[in-house]
Each structure stands twice: as C-alpha cells, then as structure tokens.
N, C-alpha and C positions, 0 to 999 in steps of 0.2 A: 504494500500500500504506500503510495507516494504522499508527499506533504499536502498536495492540493486535495486529494481524496480525504485525508484526515481532517483538513479544515472544513470541507463540505459536510462531513459527518458531524463535526463538533458544532457547526453553526446551525445545523438542522435539528439538533437535540434540544429538548425543552430545558435542559440543564444549563444551556448557554446563558440564560437570563440570570441565574444564580451566580454563575461565574463572573459575568460582567458586574453585577452588584458587588460581589466580594472584592474584585480587583479595584473598583472605584473607591470602596471604603478604605482599603489598605493604602491606596495612593494618597488619601487625605492626610495621613500622619506618617507614612513610610514612602517618601517620594521616589524611591527607585523602582516601584511597581509601575509598569507602562500602561496605565489605564486608558490614556488617549488612543494609543495604538490598538488596544483591544476593542474600543468602541468604534474606531474608524474601520477596523476589519469587519466587525459585525455589520456596519453600514454598507460596506462593499457587497457583502453577500445578501443583504436585505434587498438589493436591487433585483435579485433573481427570485425573491419571494420568501426566503427563509434566512435569518429570523425576521420577525415582524417589526418593521421600522419604528412605529410609534412605541412599541414595548421596549425596544432598545433605548430610545430616548428617555423614557420614563425611568427605566431601571438604572441607567447610567447616572441620570440626575439625582435619583434617590440615594444611590450609593455615594456619590460625591458629597451630598448634603450630610449624610451620616458620618462619613470620614472626616469632613471639616469640623463637625461638632466634637468628634473624638479628639482631634488636634486642639480645638479650643479648650476642651476640658483639661487636657494635659497642661496647656499653658496656664490655665486658671489655678490649677492646684500646685504646680511646681515650676511654672514657666520662668518666674523671675530669677530663681537660682540657676535654672538650666541655661537661660540666655546669658546670664552674667558670667558663666564659665567659658563662653565662646572666646577663642583667642582674638585679641585686637588685631585688626588689619587682615583678618581672614575673610574668605568668601562668605561664610555663613554669618559672620558678624556684620558684613556689609549688607547682606540680605535683610537682617533684622533691623538695621538702621534705616534702610529703605522703607521697610514696613512701618516703622514708627513714624517716619516723616509722612508717609502716605495716609496713615490713620489720622494724624494731626491735621493734614491739609484737606483730605477728601472724605474722611470718616469711613462709613461702611462701603462706599462705592469702590474703595481700593480693592475689595474682594473680587469684584468683577474683572478688574485689570489683572490682578494676581493670578487668576485662573489660566491666563495665557502666557505667563512668565515662568520659565523653567525654575522649579524650586520656590517660586514666589508664593504659591498658594499656602504651603506649609508654614513659611516664615510669617505670613500675614495672620493666619489663623492662630498660630501659637502666640504671636505677639498680642493679638486682640484678647486672647484669654489672659495673658500675663498682665495686661493693663486694666483688666476687668471691664472690658467693653460690654455694655448692657446686652444680656442674653437675647431679649426680644428683638432688639435692633439687629443683632448679629444674625438671628434666624431669618429676618426679613431680607436683609441684603444677601445672605448666603443662598437663600432660595432663588433669588434672581441670578446669582453667579452660577450656581450648579445647574439651574434650568437652561440658561443660555449656553453653557459649556456642553451639556448633554445634547442639545439640539444641534449646535455647531459641529461637534465631533461626528455625530451620526450622519448628518447631511453631507459633510465633506466626503465621508466614505461612500455614501449612497450615490453622490454625483460621479465619483470615480467608478463605481460599479456600473452605472448607466452608460458611461463613456466606453467602457470595455466589458460589455456584458458577457462576451464569450471568453474573456481572458481576465479572471478575477485578480491574478497576480499583478497585471499592469494596472488594473483599477486600484488595487491597494497601494501600489507605488505612487500613482497619481494623487490619491487621497492623502498619503503621508507627505508628499511633496507640497501640496496645498497647505496642510497644517503647519509644516515647517516654515513655509513662506510667511504665513500669518504670524507665527511666533517671532520670526526675525524682525518683521515690521513693528510689532508691538515692543520688542526689546529695543529696537532703534529709537522709536518715539520716546520710550521711557528714559533712555540715556540722554537724549536731547533735552527732555523736560527737566531732568535732574541737573543739567549743566546751567540752564538759564536762570533758575532762582539763585544759584550761587553767585553768578555774575552780577545779577541785579542787586542781590543782598550786599555784595562788596561795594558796589557803586553807591548804594544808599548809606553804607557806613562811612564811606569817604566823604559824601556830601554832608552828612551830619557833623562829622569832625570839622569840616571846613567851615560850616555855619557856626559852630561853637567858637571857633577862633574869631 
C-alpha cells in the first residue's frame, strides 16, 4: 500500500475528525504539532467528497479553541514564573515581548494575528493567561481567531484539491504553498509594524527632550 492509498483510507475514516480535533488541541500548547498541515490535507481530500468540508472546519476550530484555552490556563497558573525563566535575547523571549506589546496595543485582537504567526499563537495565549487577561474576553476573541483559522486552513486545502482533483499530492503542495505565502506576508507586515513604532517613539522622545530645553 503506497502513501496516497493510506491517506485516502485515513481521510475517508470517521476517525479523521477525532484526529484533527486532537492535533489542533495539542498544537495550542505544544506548537511542534503540525495542525495547519493536517487541516489543509483534510481540505484537499474534502474536494473529492471525503471528509466532509464543513465538519473539518468545525472540528479544527473547536480543537484550536480548546488548545488555546489549555495554553491560557497554563499561563494563568504558572505562566509568570515560566516566562520569567526564558533567556534574555532568545527567540522565545522575543516572542513573549511581542505578545505583551500586542496585548497592550490591540488587546484581544492580537489573537487573530497570532494564529498566522509561527509560534505566535502559543506565546500570545500563554502571555494572556500570565497577565490575567479576562476569561470572557479571551473566549470571545479566541472564538473569532480559531473560527477564522479553521475556515482559512480548510478552504486553502479545498481550493488546492479542486485545482488538482485527480492529483491530491499536487493539490496538497498547492495548499501548503498558499498557506506558507500567507504566513510570510503576515510575518513581513508584523516586522514592518514593529519597526515603525520604535522609530516614531524615538522621534517623539527626541522632540520632547528638545522642547524641554
């Protein structure tokens, strides 16, 4: 049995929904689990009828919502100590600082942006728990973030599956390519936005010192 046959059998099994849910939950607080890839793959095969696309979207979104709440709970119970132990100047520390700035500037809306930033979703949910961001507001914004992510990931795969209906491997590659492009664009915009405030803030500081003199 080749890999393609195995994928067909897996995606046509009713257990695929439980698998997608579990992967999305784990990815919420253990970001090495490739939940987006799993949902895109399911979307590709949904173009041929199995699995059922609306179910893929709902299950992926529900799993992401639960996983984010697990991460939030971890941050709320011991997140301050955990984040405080991160080495200064490291990549994880930079992610946490980005999350803190995003929460301060945009509030819960940062959750939606973080869903499309590699490692960003875990940094944001942990940090929101650590700073005791209100649970109800977290739930509302996270429902928006998880729902949009589930819809986006499944539809990206579905479009790839429609484009290459007779060749799901190419459809999967197209879907993953589209997702990677969106991720790179979001990351590029995020970096540009991070540089602008620092420049304007420096300018404001210089102006205020000049005025004081």
